[in-house]
NULUMVEX-478560 format. One record per residue (C-alpha): residue number from 1; chain; x, y, z. Coordinates in steps of 0.02 Angstrom, whole numbers, plus 50000, padded with zeros to 5 digits. Layout:
N
+-----+-----+-------+-------+-------+
: seq : mol :     x :     y :     z :
+-----+-----+-------+-------+-------+
: NUM :   A :     X :     Y :     Z :
...
+-----+-----+-------+-------+-------+
***
This chain:
88
+-----+-----+-------+-------+-------+
: seq : mol :     x :     y :     z :
+-----+-----+-------+-------+-------+
:   1 :   A : 41570 : 45761 : 52626 :
:   2 :   A : 41630 : 45601 : 52547 :
:   3 :   A : 41677 : 45446 : 52646 :
:   4 :   A : 41865 : 45475 : 52625 :
:   5 :   A : 41854 : 45646 : 52709 :
:   6 :   A : 41739 : 45579 : 52844 :
:   7 :   A : 41852 : 45436 : 52901 :
:   8 :   A : 41867 : 45442 : 53090 :
:   9 :   A : 42023 : 45387 : 53180 :
:  10 :   A : 42074 : 45349 : 53359 :
:  11 :   A : 42255 : 45358 : 53414 :
:  12 :   A : 42329 : 45298 : 53577 :
:  13 :   A : 42502 : 45372 : 53601 :
:  14 :   A : 42630 : 45345 : 53738 :
:  15 :   A : 42785 : 45454 : 53742 :
:  16 :   A : 42944 : 45404 : 53832 :
:  17 :   A : 43078 : 45540 : 53829 :
:  18 :   A : 43245 : 45461 : 53876 :
:  19 :   A : 43290 : 45600 : 53995 :
:  20 :   A : 43282 : 45631 : 54182 :
:  21 :   A : 43177 : 45784 : 54142 :
:  22 :   A : 43045 : 45688 : 54045 :
:  23 :   A : 42884 : 45763 : 54115 :
:  24 :   A : 42901 : 45939 : 54037 :
:  25 :   A : 42927 : 45861 : 53865 :
:  26 :   A : 42767 : 45757 : 53880 :
:  27 :   A : 42666 : 45901 : 53954 :
:  28 :   A : 42723 : 46019 : 53817 :
:  29 :   A : 42671 : 45896 : 53681 :
:  30 :   A : 42500 : 45864 : 53758 :
:  31 :   A : 42467 : 46049 : 53785 :
:  32 :   A : 42507 : 46085 : 53603 :
:  33 :   A : 42389 : 45951 : 53536 :
:  34 :   A : 42250 : 46006 : 53655 :
:  35 :   A : 42252 : 46176 : 53569 :
:  36 :   A : 42216 : 46101 : 53398 :
:  37 :   A : 42041 : 46115 : 53324 :
:  38 :   A : 41950 : 45961 : 53263 :
:  39 :   A : 42028 : 45840 : 53387 :
:  40 :   A : 41977 : 45773 : 53557 :
:  41 :   A : 42118 : 45733 : 53677 :
:  42 :   A : 42096 : 45621 : 53830 :
:  43 :   A : 42239 : 45581 : 53947 :
:  44 :   A : 42275 : 45454 : 54080 :
:  45 :   A : 42435 : 45407 : 54174 :
:  46 :   A : 42500 : 45294 : 54036 :
:  47 :   A : 42442 : 45368 : 53871 :
:  48 :   A : 42357 : 45504 : 53775 :
:  49 :   A : 42207 : 45463 : 53665 :
:  50 :   A : 42167 : 45572 : 53516 :
:  51 :   A : 42007 : 45563 : 53415 :
:  52 :   A : 41953 : 45652 : 53256 :
:  53 :   A : 41955 : 45645 : 53068 :
:  54 :   A : 42099 : 45551 : 52988 :
:  55 :   A : 42144 : 45701 : 52879 :
:  56 :   A : 42155 : 45814 : 53032 :
:  57 :   A : 42235 : 45698 : 53161 :
:  58 :   A : 42378 : 45621 : 53063 :
:  59 :   A : 42449 : 45783 : 52989 :
:  60 :   A : 42435 : 45865 : 53161 :
:  61 :   A : 42530 : 45719 : 53240 :
:  62 :   A : 42663 : 45729 : 53107 :
:  63 :   A : 42689 : 45914 : 53143 :
:  64 :   A : 42685 : 45901 : 53331 :
:  65 :   A : 42795 : 45747 : 53344 :
:  66 :   A : 42924 : 45832 : 53233 :
:  67 :   A : 42929 : 45978 : 53355 :
:  68 :   A : 42952 : 45859 : 53501 :
:  69 :   A : 43085 : 45759 : 53408 :
:  70 :   A : 43188 : 45917 : 53380 :
:  71 :   A : 43243 : 45907 : 53563 :
:  72 :   A : 43420 : 45847 : 53595 :
:  73 :   A : 43348 : 45704 : 53697 :
:  74 :   A : 43298 : 45538 : 53622 :
:  75 :   A : 43110 : 45508 : 53629 :
:  76 :   A : 43021 : 45342 : 53606 :
:  77 :   A : 42840 : 45350 : 53547 :
:  78 :   A : 42723 : 45200 : 53546 :
:  79 :   A : 42567 : 45229 : 53444 :
:  80 :   A : 42411 : 45125 : 53409 :
:  81 :   A : 42293 : 45177 : 53270 :
:  82 :   A : 42112 : 45122 : 53246 :
:  83 :   A : 42016 : 45164 : 53088 :
:  84 :   A : 41864 : 45221 : 53188 :
:  85 :   A : 41829 : 45366 : 53303 :
:  86 :   A : 41802 : 45270 : 53464 :
:  87 :   A : 41765 : 45427 : 53564 :
:  88 :   A : 41581 : 45406 : 53522 :
+-----+-----+-------+-------+-------+
***
C-alpha cells in the first residue's frame, strides 16, 4: 500500500440540530457511522471522534452528513480534522 492510501485521519465532530427534538438526529447519525467498516467511533457528551484511513473516513462522512442534512431541520456541524490517526 502506498503512503497516499495509508494516510490516517482523526475527525472530531459536533452536531447541533436546530430543533427541539435534536437527540434522535444525533443518535441516528452516530449509529449509522458506527456500522461502517474501517472506522473507529468514540463518543463523549460533546463530540464524536472518528479514526481511520483518509480515503475511507471522508467519503463516509460526506455520505452520512448528506443523509442527515436532508432533514427539514437546520443542522450545524463543527468538525476538526487531523492528518494522523490519533486513536493509536
